[in-house]
LUMFIMI-262192 format. One line per 4 residues: number of its first residue (from 1); their letters; for each residue x, y, z of N, C-alpha, C. Coordinates in steps of 0.02 Angstrom, whole numbers, padded with zeros to 5 digits, m for minus. Example, Ala and Ser with C-alpha at 12.3 -4.5 7.8 and 13.67 -1.06 7.14 Angstrom:
<sites>
1	as	00660 m00284 00390 00615 m00225 00390 00660 m00165 00390; 00642 m00112 00354 00684 m00053 00357 00645 00002 00394
</sites>
This chain:
<sites>
1	xxxx	01515 03535 m01198 01570 03582 m01207 01584 03590 m01282; 01594 03653 m01303 01608 03666 m01373 01677 03639 m01392; 01686 03625 m01456 01751 03602 m01479 01802 03658 m01473; 01865 03640 m01463 01919 03689 m01463 01927 03716 m01534
5	xxxx	01925 03782 m01541 01929 03814 m01606 02002 03836 m01619; 02027 03817 m01676 02098 03828 m01692 02105 03863 m01759; 02153 03909 m01763 02174 03935 m01828 02246 03913 m01841; 02261 03901 m01904 02328 03880 m01925 02361 03938 m01961
9	xxxx	02420 03957 m01936 02459 04011 m01968 02523 03981 m01996; 02527 03982 m02062 02581 03947 m02097 02554 03881 m02123; 02545 03876 m02188 02512 03816 m02216 02560 03777 m02261; 02622 03771 m02238 02672 03734 m02274 02676 03662 m02251
13	xxxx	02738 03636 m02249 02749 03564 m02238 02724 03540 m02170; 02729 03580 m02118 02708 03557 m02052 02632 03557 m02044; 02600 03605 m02076 02528 03615 m02063 02485 03557 m02085; 02507 03519 m02135 02466 03463 m02158 02456 03413 m02102
17	xxxx	02504 03410 m02056 02499 03365 m01999 02465 03398 m01939; 02485 03460 m01923 02454 03493 m01865 02379 03499 m01874; 02357 03518 m01934 02285 03526 m01945 02249 03459 m01941; 02278 03408 m01972 02246 03342 m01969 02243 03316 m01897
21	xxxx	02297 03325 m01860 02298 03302 m01791 02246 03339 m01748; 02238 03404 m01760 02187 03442 m01724 02118 03412 m01737; 02103 03397 m01799 02037 03368 m01816 02029 03300 m01783; 02082 03260 m01782 02078 03193 m01753 02071 03195 m01677
25	xxxx	02092 03250 m01646 02084 03257 m01573 02021 03296 m01555; 01976 03302 m01602 01911 03332 m01587 01910 03407 m01590; 01961 03437 m01618 01962 03510 m01625 01927 03532 m01689; 01919 03597 m01695 01885 03626 m01753 01930 03680 m01782
29	xxxx	01948 03674 m01845 01989 03724 m01878 01943 03777 m01908; 01953 03839 m01888 01907 03892 m01909 01942 03945 m01952; 02006 03934 m01967 02041 03981 m02009 02111 03957 m02024; 02139 03980 m02081 02208 03962 m02099 02237 04020 m02139
33	xxxx	02302 04031 m02129 02334 04091 m02157 02404 04075 m02184; 02422 04112 m02237 02489 04105 m02265 02504 04168 m02305; 02566 04173 m02331 02585 04228 m02375 02596 04203 m02446; 02598 04138 m02455 02612 04108 m02520 02550 04111 m02565
37	xxxx	02555 04149 m02619 02497 04157 m02664 02474 04091 m02694; 02519 04042 m02698 02499 03977 m02725 02454 03939 m02678; 02455 03957 m02614 02413 03923 m02564 02348 03961 m02550; 02351 04027 m02555 02293 04067 m02537 02233 04050 m02582
41	xxxx	02176 04038 m02550 02116 04019 m02586 02104 03945 m02589; 02155 03905 m02571 02147 03832 m02570 02110 03811 m02507; 02071 03758 m02512 02040 03729 m02453 02092 03692 m02413; 02087 03695 m02346 02137 03662 m02304 02137 03586 m02314
45	xxxx	02081 03559 m02335 02078 03488 m02349 02127 03468 m02403; 02136 03511 m02452 02184 03497 m02506 02255 03495 m02479; 02271 03540 m02433 02337 03541 m02402 02349 03476 m02364; 02297 03453 m02329 02304 03392 m02289 02299 03328 m02329
49	xxxx	02278 03334 m02392 02267 03274 m02433 02202 03240 m02415; 02153 03279 m02392 02088 03252 m02371 02032 03285 m02412; 01970 03268 m02395 01913 03301 m02426 01912 03375 m02404; 01879 03417 m02444 01874 03488 m02427 01839 03496 m02359
53	xxxx	01865 03545 m02320 01838 03558 m02253 01796 03621 m02251; 01793 03657 m02307 01754 03719 m02308 01790 03778 m02278; 01854 03772 m02266 01895 03826 m02240 01951 03839 m02291; 01953 03899 m02319 02005 03915 m02368 02060 03956 m02335
57	xxxx	02119 03950 m02363 02177 03985 m02336 02174 04059 m02356; 02180 04102 m02307 02178 04175 m02319 02248 04205 m02314; 02256 04263 m02342 02320 04298 m02335 02328 04322 m02263; 02390 04323 m02240 02403 04341 m02171 02381 04412 m02155
61	xxxx	02375 04455 m02206 02353 04523 m02192 02280 04527 m02171; 02244 04471 m02176 02174 04469 m02153 02168 04438 m02083; 02225 04425 m02052 02225 04389 m01988 02183 04425 m01935; 02195 04488 m01923 02159 04525 m01871 02084 04525 m01884
65	xxxx	02065 04538 m01946 01994 04540 m01965 01960 04473 m01952; 01991 04418 m01973 01960 04353 m01967 01960 04328 m01895; 02013 04343 m01857 02013 04324 m01787 01954 04356 m01749; 01941 04418 m01764 01885 04452 m01732 01819 04419 m01749
69	xxxx	01816 04390 m01808 01754 04358 m01831 01745 04288 m01802; 01797 04247 m01804 01789 04176 m01786 01806 04162 m01713; 01841 04208 m01680 01857 04202 m01608 01884 04133 m01588; 01943 04114 m01614 01971 04049 m01597 01999 04047 m01526
73	xxxx	02009 03987 m01501 02041 03977 m01437 02117 03977 m01444; 02140 03950 m01500 02212 03936 m01509 02234 03953 m01580; 02294 03982 m01585 02327 03990 m01650 02389 03947 m01650; 02396 03904 m01700 02458 03865 m01710 02500 03902 m01762
77	xxxx	02561 03921 m01742 02605 03959 m01787 02663 03914 m01807; 02665 03895 m01871 02718 03851 m01896 02752 03885 m01956; 02787 03939 m01941 02816 03978 m01995 02892 03984 m01989; 02916 04027 m01945 02987 04045 m01943 03021 04021 m01879
81	xxxx	03088 04024 m01880 03127 03997 m01824 03145 04048 m01770; 03143 04113 m01787 03164 04164 m01740 03105 04206 m01717; 03109 04229 m01654 03054 04265 m01623 03037 04329 m01659; 03089 04366 m01681 03075 04429 m01717 03030 04417 m01777
85	xxxx	03038 04360 m01810 03001 04347 m01872 02928 04329 m01861; 02910 04309 m01800 02840 04291 m01787 02806 04340 m01739; 02844 04388 m01713 02817 04429 m01658 02756 04469 m01679; 02754 04496 m01741 02697 04536 m01762 02634 04493 m01764
89	xxxx	02640 04433 m01791 02583 04387 m01795 02560 04367 m01724; 02608 04354 m01681 02591 04335 m01612 02554 04393 m01577; 02577 04454 m01588 02544 04512 m01558 02472 04518 m01580; 02459 04507 m01644 02390 04511 m01669 02347 04458 m01635
93	xxxx	02373 04397 m01630 02336 04343 m01598 02321 04359 m01525; 02373 04378 m01489 02366 04391 m01418 02319 04450 m01405; 02324 04502 m01446 02280 04560 m01438 02207 04542 m01450; 02195 04487 m01487 02127 04461 m01497 02110 04406 m01447
97	xxxx	02150 04400 m01394 02139 04352 m01340 02139 04280 m01365; 02187 04266 m01409 02197 04199 m01436 02262 04171 m01408; 02259 04111 m01379 02320 04077 m01357 02362 04058 m01417; 02428 04060 m01409 02473 04045 m01465 02520 03988 m01446
101	xxxx	02525 03938 m01491 02574 03885 m01483 02613 03881 m01549; 02678 03876 m01544 02719 03883 m01604 02778 03836 m01606; 02797 03818 m01668 02857 03778 m01680 02919 03822 m01682; 02912 03887 m01677 02970 03933 m01678 03021 03911 m01626
105	xxxx	03080 03891 m01649 03129 03860 m01604 03152 03909 m01550; 03159 03973 m01567 03181 04021 m01516 03129 04030 m01462; 03065 04022 m01479 03011 04030 m01430 03012 03975 m01378; 03050 03922 m01389 03055 03868 m01339 03081 03894 m01272
109	xxxx	03128 03942 m01275 03152 03975 m01214 03181 04043 m01234; 03137 04088 m01256 03158 04151 m01288 03190 04200 m01239; 03178 04191 m01175 03203 04241 m01127 03278 04243 m01123; 03313 04190 m01146 03386 04191 m01142 03420 04212 m01208
113	xxxx	03380 04234 m01257 03410 04256 m01320 03380 04321 m01346; 03317 04334 m01332 03284 04395 m01355 03241 04423 m01298; 03273 04445 m01244 03236 04462 m01183 03188 04521 m01191; 03204 04568 m01234 03160 04627 m01241 03094 04608 m01273
117	xxxx	03097 04573 m01330 03035 04552 m01363 02997 04502 m01320; 03036 04457 m01287 03004 04409 m01241 02964 04445 m01188; 02993 04495 m01155 02958 04530 m01101 02897 04568 m01127; 02904 04599 m01186 02848 04636 m01215 02789 04589 m01230
121	xxxx	02804 04532 m01259 02751 04484 m01274 02722 04453 m01210; 02764 04442 m01161 02741 04415 m01097 02692 04463 m01064; 02710 04527 m01065 02666 04579 m01035 02599 04582 m01072; 02603 04579 m01139 02541 04583 m01179 02497 04521 m01167
125	xxxx	02528 04463 m01163 02489 04402 m01151 02455 04404 m01083; 02491 04427 m01032 02461 04432 m00965 02403 04481 m00965; 02411 04537 m01000 02358 04587 m01002 02295 04561 m01036; 02305 04516 m01084 02248 04488 m01121 02227 04419 m01095
129	xxxx	02260 04396 m01041 02244 04333 m01008 02247 04273 m01055; 02300 04271 m01095 02312 04214 m01139 02385 04191 m01130; 02402 04136 m01164 02467 04106 m01156 02502 04098 m01224; 02567 04110 m01223 02610 04097 m01281 02657 04040 m01261
133	xxxx	02665 03991 m01305 02706 03933 m01289 02743 03908 m01351; 02807 03896 m01344 02846 03866 m01397 02862 03793 m01380; 02850 03748 m01426 02865 03678 m01413 02873 03640 m01478; 02873 03574 m01475 02885 03533 m01533 02931 03476 m01516
137	xxxx	02971 03456 m01563 03017 03399 m01554 03062 03409 m01493; 03088 03470 m01484 03134 03483 m01429 03101 03475 m01361; 03036 03484 m01357 02999 03478 m01294 03010 03409 m01263; 03011 03358 m01305 03021 03289 m01282 03094 03268 m01288
141	xxxx	03119 03271 m01348 03182 03236 m01364 03245 03274 m01344; 03238 03340 m01333 03294 03379 m01306 03279 03404 m01236; 03219 03390 m01213 03197 03419 m01149 03174 03368 m01099; 03109 03352 m01101 03079 03311 m01048 03107 03240 m01046
145	xxxx	03125 03211 m01103 03156 03145 m01101 03223 03148 m01064; 03261 03201 m01076 03326 03208 m01045 03320 03221 m00970; 03275 03266 m00950 03268 03281 m00879 03238 03221 m00841; 03199 03180 m00874 03173 03119 m00841 03230 03071 m00826
149	xxxx	03277 03064 m00872 03335 03022 m00858 03378 03052 m00803; 03385 03118 m00803 03421 03151 m00749 03390 03136 m00681; 03324 03129 m00680 03289 03116 m00617 03305 03048 m00589; 03333 03003 m00630 03352 02937 m00605 03428 02931 m00600
153	xxxx	03461 02988 m00594 03534 02990 m00588 03553 03021 m00521; 03599 02991 m00486 03618 03016 m00420 03661 03079 m00425; 03711 03077 m00468 03756 03134 m00475 03771 03144 m00549; 03766 03206 m00572 03778 03223 m00642 03838 03269 m00648
157	xxxx	03882 03253 m00695 03939 03297 m00708 03932 03333 m00776; 03898 03299 m00822 03894 03328 m00890 03834 03300 m00926; 03802 03342 m00965 03749 03321 m01011 03772 03337 m01081; 03779 03285 m01122 03803 03294 m01191 03750 03269 m01239
161	xxxx	03732 03311 m01286 03680 03292 m01333 03697 03311 m01404; 03674 03271 m01451 03683 03285 m01522 03622 03262 m01560; 03595 03306 m01602 03535 03290 m01639 03543 03313 m01711; 03528 03269 m01758 03535 03284 m01829 03467 03279 m01864
165	xxxx	03454 03325 m01910 03391 03325 m01946 03401 03355 m02015; 03357 03335 m02061 03360 03356 m02130 03321 03421 m02139; 03355 03475 m02157 03320 03539 m02164 03269 03537 m02221; 03275 03488 m02266 03227 03482 m02321 03156 03467 m02295
169	xxxx	03151 03439 m02235 03087 03418 m02209 03046 03476 m02180; 03077 03534 m02171 03044 03586 m02131 03026 03649 m02170; 03058 03661 m02226 03041 03721 m02264 03099 03769 m02269; 03089 03821 m02309 03143 03865 m02329 03169 03907 m02271
173	xxxx	03126 03927 m02224 03148 03970 m02168 03200 03934 m02126; 03187 03871 m02111 03235 03833 m02070 03299 03819 m02109; 03292 03804 m02173 03351 03790 m02214 03397 03851 m02215; 03369 03909 m02225 03409 03970 m02227 03440 03987 m02159
177	xxxx	03403 03971 m02105 03430 03983 m02038 03492 03942 m02024; 03499 03886 m02062 03558 03843 m02054 03612 03858 m02107; 03602 03910 m02145 03653 03930 m02194 03653 03890 m02258; 03604 03846 m02267 03603 03806 m02328 03597 03851 m02390
181	xxxx	03642 03839 m02438 03641 03878 m02499 03692 03935 m02500; 03725 03948 m02443 03775 04001 m02440 03843 03975 m02463; 03887 04022 m02479 03957 04004 m02487 03988 04004 m02417; 04045 03971 m02407 04078 03973 m02342 04092 04045 m02319
185	xxxx	04111 04088 m02365 04125 04158 m02347 04061 04192 m02322; 04006 04182 m02357 03942 04211 m02336 03922 04184 m02267; 03934 04120 m02256 03918 04089 m02191 03958 04123 m02136; 04023 04131 m02147 04066 04162 m02097 04046 04234 m02082
189	xxxx	04021 04270 m02133 04004 04340 m02125 03935 04351 m02095; 03896 04299 m02092 03827 04307 m02066 03815 04261 m02006; 03806 04198 m02018 03786 04152 m01965 03842 04142 m01913; 03904 04135 m01936 03959 04120 m01890 03989 04181 m01858
193	xxxx	03959 04239 m01869 03988 04301 m01844 03989 04304 m01768; 03945 04265 m01736 03941 04266 m01662 03991 04218 m01629; 04028 04179 m01669 04072 04127 m01640 04123 04155 m01592; 04154 04211 m01610 04208 04239 m01569 04184 04300 m01529
197	xxxx	04120 04308 m01522 04093 04367 m01489 04103 04365 m01414; 04118 04423 m01385 04124 04427 m01312 04054 04428 m01281; 04051 04415 m01217 03986 04416 m01182 03955 04486 m01186; 03997 04538 m01180 03973 04606 m01184 03943 04621 m01253
201	xxxx	03977 04599 m01305 03952 04609 m01373 03887 04571 m01383; 03884 04511 m01357 03823 04471 m01365 03764 04502 m01326; 03777 04526 m01267 03724 04557 m01227 03696 04619 m01261; 03740 04656 m01296 03716 04715 m01332 03671 04694 m01389
205	xxxx	03690 04641 m01425 03647 04616 m01478 03579 04594 m01450; 03581 04561 m01393 03518 04539 m01362 03474 04598 m01344; 03505 04650 m01316 03468 04709 m01296 03436 04743 m01356; 03468 04736 m01414 03441 04765 m01476 03399 04715 m01516
209	xxxx	03387 04656 m01487 03349 04603 m01520 03380 04583 m01587; 03446 04579 m01588 03482 04563 m01649 03527 04501 m01641; 03519 04464 m01587 03557 04403 m01577 03519 04345 m01607; 03554 04303 m01646 03522 04245 m01678 03549 04181 m01647
213	xxxx	03511 04152 m01602 03535 04092 m01567 03528 04029 m01610; 03573 03983 m01600 03561 03916 m01626 03506 03884 m01583; 03475 03831 m01608 03419 03802 m01571 03440 03777 m01502; 03501 03751 m01497 03523 03724 m01433 03538 03779 m01381
217	xxxx	03546 03840 m01403 03553 03896 m01355 03491 03900 m01311; 03434 03899 m01343 03371 03903 m01305 03358 03839 m01266; 03380 03782 m01293 03373 03719 m01256 03415 03719 m01193; 03475 03749 m01196 03517 03753 m01137 03482 03793 m01082
221	xxxx	03449 03847 m01101 03411 03886 m01051 03354 03847 m01022; 03319 03810 m01066 03263 03768 m01043 03287 03715 m00994; 03341 03679 m01012 03367 03626 m00969 03388 03654 m00901; 03421 03711 m00903 03444 03742 m00840 03384 03758 m00795
225	xxxx	03331 03786 m00824 03273 03803 m00784 03239 03740 m00757; 03230 03690 m00799 03195 03629 m00778 03234 03592 m00725; 03301 03594 m00729 03344 03557 m00682 03367 03600 m00623; 03343 03663 m00622 03362 03709 m00568 03437 03721 m00566
229	xxxx	03466 03728 m00625 03537 03745 m00632 03544 03820 m00645; 03603 03846 m00629 03616 03917 m00638 03677 03925 m00684; 03666 03951 m00743 03718 03956 m00793 03769 04010 m00776; 03833 03992 m00776 03888 04040 m00767 03909 04070 m00833
233	xxxx	03927 04025 m00880 03949 04047 m00946 03914 04006 m00999; 03905 04037 m01057 03874 04001 m01113 03901 04030 m01178; 03916 03987 m01226 03938 04010 m01291 03915 03962 m01345; 03916 03985 m01406 03896 03943 m01462 03945 03951 m01519
237	xxxx	03955 03896 m01555 03995 03897 m01616 03955 03866 m01672; 03950 03904 m01727 03914 03880 m01786 03965 03860 m01838; 03963 03797 m01858 04014 03768 m01902 03980 03745 m01966; 04000 03770 m02024 03966 03751 m02086 03978 03678 m02105
241	xxxx	03928 03647 m02133 03935 03580 m02163 03940 03591 m02238; 03995 03571 m02267 04010 03587 m02337 03988 03530 m02383; 03960 03549 m02440 03939 03500 m02490 04001 03469 m02523; 04005 03403 m02520 04061 03367 m02550 04047 03344 m02621
245	xxxx	03984 03334 m02635 03963 03310 m02701 03898 03346 m02718; 03889 03364 m02781 03829 03402 m02802 03766 03372 m02772; 03723 03416 m02746 03665 03394 m02707 03605 03438 m02723; 03548 03405 m02735 03487 03443 m02751 03450 03460 m02687
249	xxxx	03426 03523 m02683 03383 03544 m02628 03317 03568 m02657; 03264 03528 m02647 03198 03548 m02670 03172 03607 m02631; 03188 03609 m02567 03165 03664 m02524 03193 03731 m02548; 03258 03732 m02562 03291 03793 m02585 03282 03804 m02660
253	xxxx	03256 03752 m02696 03251 03755 m02769 03319 03771 m02799; 03368 03732 m02776 03438 03749 m02792 03479 03685 m02796; 03527 03684 m02842 03577 03632 m02843 03638 03656 m02804; 03653 03622 m02750 03711 03640 m02709 03773 03609 m02741
257	xxxx	03817 03651 m02764 03878 03626 m02796 03931 03612 m02743; 03981 03575 m02762 04036 03558 m02717 04067 03622 m02688; 04075 03623 m02622 04104 03681 m02589 04054 03728 m02558; 03989 03722 m02578 03937 03764 m02548 03917 03736 m02479
261	xxxx	03886 03779 m02440 03862 03758 m02374 03794 03723 m02382; 03787 03665 m02350 03723 03629 m02352 03689 03628 m02284; 03718 03662 m02235 03690 03664 m02168 03743 03681 m02117; 03729 03667 m02054 03779 03683 m02003 03772 03638 m01941
265	xxxx	03828 03634 m01906 03830 03608 m01837 03831 03669 m01791; 03787 03670 m01743 03786 03724 m01694 03798 03693 m01626; 03855 03710 m01596 03876 03680 m01533 03870 03732 m01477; 03831 03717 m01427 03822 03761 m01370 03852 03729 m01308
269	xxxx	03894 03766 m01274 03926 03742 m01212 03910 03790 m01156; 03885 03763 m01101 03868 03804 m01042 03898 03773 m00980; 03926 03815 m00937 03947 03794 m00871 03897 03819 m00820; 03891 03785 m00764 03842 03804 m00713 03874 03808 m00644
273	xxxx	03841 03843 m00600 03863 03849 m00530 03864 03781 m00496; 03823 03735 m00521 03819 03669 m00492 03872 03621 m00520; 03918 03648 m00561 03973 03609 m00591 03948 03554 m00638; 03891 03566 m00669 03866 03522 m00721 03875 03558 m00788
277	xxxx	03908 03526 m00834 03921 03555 m00900 03867 03532 m00949; 03842 03578 m00987 03797 03562 m01043 03836 03571 m01107; 03841 03517 m01146 03876 03520 m01210 03830 03489 m01262; 03793 03530 m01298 03739 03506 m01340 03743 03536 m01410
281	xxxx	03729 03496 m01459 03734 03520 m01528 03675 03496 m01570; 03657 03537 m01619 03609 03516 m01669 03642 03522 m01737; 03627 03475 m01780 03656 03472 m01846 03600 03472 m01897; 03589 03528 m01929 03537 03533 m01980 03568 03543 m02048
285	xxxx	03551 03501 m02095 03583 03505 m02161 03539 03472 m02213; 03553 03488 m02276 03522 03452 m02332 03556 03383 m02335; 03516 03332 m02326 03544 03264 m02321 03565 03237 m02389; 03617 03195 m02386 03632 03150 m02442 03585 03090 m02436
289	xxxx	03585 03047 m02485 03541 02989 m02483 03558 02941 m02426; 03620 02943 m02403 03643 02895 m02352 03627 02919 m02281; 03612 02983 m02272 03604 03011 m02205 03534 03004 m02178; 03528 03003 m02112 03462 02997 m02080 03464 03033 m02012
293	xxxx	03405 03048 m01987 03399 03082 m01922 03426 03038 m01866; 03455 03072 m01816 03480 03037 m01757 03477 03084 m01698; 03463 03058 m01639 03461 03097 m01577 03498 03058 m01524; 03554 03084 m01501 03601 03046 m01460 03620 03088 m01399
297	xxxx	03601 03066 m01340 03615 03103 m01278 03647 03057 m01226; 03694 03085 m01189 03724 03049 m01133 03724 03093 m01071; 03699 03065 m01017 03704 03098 m00952 03761 03064 m00915; 03816 03101 m00905 03875 03074 m00872 03869 03083 m00796
301	xxxx	03884 03031 m00759 03882 03036 m00686 03875 02968 m00654; 03835 02966 m00602 03823 02903 m00566 03749 02886 m00567; 03726 02842 m00612 03766 02810 m00665 03768 02853 m00728; 03809 02834 m00776 03809 02865 m00842 03758 02829 m00886
305	xxxx	03716 02868 m00920 03663 02839 m00960 03662 02870 m01029; 03657 02827 m01079 03652 02850 m01148 03584 02832 m01176; 03554 02879 m01213 03491 02865 m01248 03501 02884 m01321; 03485 02838 m01366 03496 02848 m01437 03431 02835 m01475
309	xxxx	03408 02885 m01511 03349 02877 m01554 03373 02877 m01626; 03363 02821 m01661 03382 02818 m01731 03320 02827 m01775; 03328 02866 m01826 03275 02882 m01873 03211 02909 m01840; 03217 02954 m01792 03156 02984 m01765 03122 03026 m01819
313	xxxx	03057 03020 m01824 03019 03059 m01873 03008 03128 m01844; 03057 03172 m01852 03057 03235 m01816 02997 03280 m01835; 02976 03276 m01897 02919 03317 m01918 02855 03295 m01883; 02839 03231 m01887 02778 03207 m01855 02781 03213 m01779
317	xxxx	02839 03201 m01751 02847 03208 m01678 02837 03281 m01657; 02863 03327 m01696 02852 03399 m01682 02778 03416 m01684; 02745 03395 m01737 02674 03413 m01745 02630 03381 m01692; 02644 03319 m01674 02605 03285 m01623 02614 03318 m01555
321	xxxx	02675 03338 m01539 02687 03373 m01475 02649 03438 m01473; 02651 03476 m01527 02614 03540 m01530 02540 03529 m01515; 02511 03480 m01548 02439 03469 m01542 02422 03439 m01473; 02462 03393 m01449 02448 03363 m01383 02457 03414 m01326
325	xxxx	02494 03467 m01338 02504 03519 m01287 02446 03569 m01283; 02399 03566 m01330 02347 03617 m01333 02304 03622 m01269; 02281 03567 m01239 02243 03575 m01177 02284 03608 m01121; 02348 03590 m01116 02391 03621 m01065 02400 03695 m01079
329	xxxx	02405 03713 m01143 02410 03784 m01162 02349 03822 m01139; 02291 03795 m01152 02228 03829 m01135 02221 03837 m01059; 02243 03788 m01022 02235 03789 m00949 02292 03826 m00912; 02345 03841 m00947 02404 03871 m00915 02391 03942 m00891
333	xxxx	02433 03965 m00846 02429 04035 m00825 02447 04080 m00884; 02427 04142 m00880 02440 04189 m00934 02514 04208 m00938; 02536 04225 m00999 02604 04248 m01009 02639 04209 m01063; 02702 04227 m01075 02744 04192 m01123 02783 04140 m01083
337	xxxx	02761 04078 m01086 02789 04025 m01046 02835 03981 m01087; 02874 03940 m01053 02908 03885 m01085 02877 03821 m01058; 02886 03766 m01093 02858 03703 m01068 02892 03681 m01004; 02949 03712 m00987 02980 03698 m00922 02936 03723 m00865
341	xxxx	02890 03768 m00880 02843 03794 m00829 02783 03748 m00820; 02774 03700 m00865 02715 03657 m00865 02731 03587 m00841; 02678 03549 m00829 02688 03478 m00815 02714 03442 m00877; 02738 03381 m00867 02763 03342 m00924 02707 03332 m00975
345	xxxx	02725 03327 m01038 02674 03319 m01090 02637 03253 m01084; 02576 03252 m01109 02535 03191 m01106 02507 03176 m01175; 02491 03114 m01184 02459 03091 m01246 02384 03103 m01241; 02356 03137 m01291 02283 03148 m01293 02251 03086 m01323
349	xxxx	02216 03048 m01281 02190 02984 m01302 02133 02992 m01353; 02085 03033 m01337 02027 03040 m01381 02017 03111 m01406; 01999 03156 m01361 01986 03224 m01383 02012 03275 m01332; 02024 03336 m01355 02047 03389 m01312 02001 03400 m01251
353	xxxx	01936 03396 m01264 01888 03415 m01211 01894 03372 m01149; 01919 03310 m01156 01927 03267 m01097 01982 03292 m01051; 02023 03338 m01075 02080 03363 m01036 02071 03435 m01014; 02011 03463 m01027 01998 03533 m01009 01950 03538 m00951
</sites>
């Protein structure tokens, strides 16, 4: 059996791990793409900190041309957080019959935030008999780990989750999505504008593909689907985290002065027909030296269970999940799926081919 052929789209902080992990699992990288002129022309080995691999990073405007030439099985997209921002790239991949797996947080369960683009991409993927899948850290630590604990609970009344991560670890797109670098006024006028929105106003934004969900919005949809819950109401509040002491952000190339926004808490609350409440939040911010990642979930009921992950390496966990999901992606039915549609994730012991 031939090796699984992969192209990497987005050659920033995440790609150094996704590409290395692909090679370690017996895959073959046949192309890499970015828009950053400082990266274009570099060998991917340099990005990974390894020997040259003979594959140089090309500009994204050559994506269609090179896909037709190298005919990969899978494209890994590690660029932006919102579906609108990756949809053109995804369309090019899918039109070339390439399966797509992405760290795009909205793609984790895009049907509950951007239904029009979701349906269009789903239709295109089915027509080309390929699969689009969003996954990463949330696949395990906000998803399958939580539903596994639910499976050992007799009665659930509430699922409460909180996860904190350093936006410095992920790149500028994620940092900006969390409002880092804004003034409080700018935050209120942009990111927090949906806080007091009515359901009718929100639905109109969704119909126009202009709604910007927090990451837990899509996780709430994923959890509801996986647990066979039916959401009655759902809302989100985006709360700025204010800089208390001058703070350097290498990602933003900016010194955050006192009073500036360094990130946000995004709290999503959903009620369900089954009388189970979902109250889940993510906290993304430029960290101070004292802060660290944490993932804290409690399933309230009979019995009540708490799971706490201290210092989870969210970047490596995200990249490993993406790569370990590749065989399932290739074998999945066509369409724009969520990992809630698939079996639980598995560890790839040796190589992809053993799982195909």
